[in-house]
C-alpha positions in Angstrom: -74.0 22.9 69.2 -75.7 25.1 71.8 -78.8 23.8 73.5 -81.3 25.5 75.7 -81.7 24.5 79.3 -85.1 22.8 78.4 -83.4 20.8 75.6 -80.6 19.7 77.9 -83.0 18.7 80.6 -85.2 16.8 78.1 -82.1 14.9 76.7 -81.1 14.1 80.3 -84.6 12.8 81.1 -84.7 10.7 78.0 -81.3 9.2 78.6 -82.1 8.5 82.2 -85.5 7.0 81.5 -84.1 4.8 78.8 -81.3 3.6 81.0 -83.6 2.8 83.9 -85.9 0.9 81.5 -83.0 -1.4 80.3 -81.1 -1.5 83.6 -81.5 -5.2 84.0 -80.0 -5.9 80.6 -77.3 -3.3 80.3 -73.6 -4.2 80.2 -70.9 -2.3 82.2 -69.6 -0.9 78.9 -73.0 0.6 78.1 -73.3 2.0 81.6 -69.9 3.6 81.3 -70.9 5.3 78.0 -74.1 6.4 79.6 -72.3 8.0 82.6 -69.8 9.8 80.3 -72.5 11.1 78.0 -74.7 12.2 80.9 -71.7 14.0 82.5 -71.3 16.0 79.4 -75.0 17.1 79.6 -74.6 18.0 83.3 -71.5 20.0 82.5 -73.4 21.9 79.8 -76.2 22.5 82.3 -73.8 23.9 84.9 -72.5 26.4 82.3 -76.1 27.4 81.4 -77.1 27.7 85.1 -74.3 30.2 85.7 -75.9 32.7 83.3 -79.5 31.7 83.9 -80.4 30.1 87.2 -82.9 27.3 87.1 -86.6 28.0 87.7 -88.8 25.9 89.9 -90.0 23.7 87.0 -86.4 22.8 86.0 -85.5 22.1 89.6 -88.5 19.7 89.9 -87.5 17.9 86.7 -83.9 17.6 88.0 -85.1 16.2 91.3 -87.0 13.5 89.4 -83.9 12.6 87.5 -81.8 12.4 90.6 -84.3 10.0 92.1 -83.5 7.6 89.3 -79.8 7.9 90.2 -80.4 5.4 93.1 -81.4 2.7 90.7 -78.4 3.4 88.4 -76.0 3.6 91.3 -77.3 0.3 92.6 -76.7 -1.3 89.2 -73.1 0.1 89.1 -72.5 -1.3 92.6 -73.8 -4.7 91.6 -71.6 -4.8 88.6 -68.6 -3.7 90.7 -69.3 -6.4 93.2 -69.7 -9.0 90.5 -66.4 -8.0 89.0 -64.7 -8.1 92.5 -66.2 -11.6 93.1 -64.9 -12.8 89.8 -61.4 -11.5 90.5 -61.4 -13.1 94.0 -62.5 -16.4 92.4 -59.7 -16.2 89.8 -57.1 -15.5 92.5 -58.4 -18.5 94.6 -58.1 -20.8 91.5 -54.6 -19.5 90.9 -53.5 -20.1 94.5 -54.9 -23.6 94.4 -53.3 -24.4 91.1 -49.9 -23.1 92.3 -50.2 -25.2 95.5 -51.1 -28.3 93.5 -48.3 -27.8 91.0 -45.7 -27.1 93.7 -46.6 -30.4 95.5 -46.2 -32.4 92.3 -43.1 -30.6 90.9 -41.0 -33.4 89.3 -38.2 -31.1 88.2 -35.8 -32.6 90.8 -36.9 -36.2 90.2 -34.7 -38.8 88.5 -36.3 -41.7 86.6 -34.3 -45.0 86.5 -35.1 -47.8 84.1 -34.5 -51.3 85.2 -32.6 -53.6 82.9 -34.5 -56.8 82.0 
């Protein structure tokens, strides 16, 4: 379906505003879908801008959208750091468990019963 530049900008504004409003509650999956959907709109806008360059009003609206990108980027970075911390913690637990299990490895042990 073909959209006009105005319709594409409006959809982009609505998506961005909606995401910023729920940014504190959004999961990384929702954020990934948002980024993919938004990229599709941006790709469509690029095609439209090749045939019809943006006017000053459109440029102003796009600048406002880009200002929201800082908040979204910060959320993505926070989620990335959270995932990295989680992975580091899991690795630390694995190392500790392996160290504990290797100290108490009884596979070479022999148990002897005493006769009563």
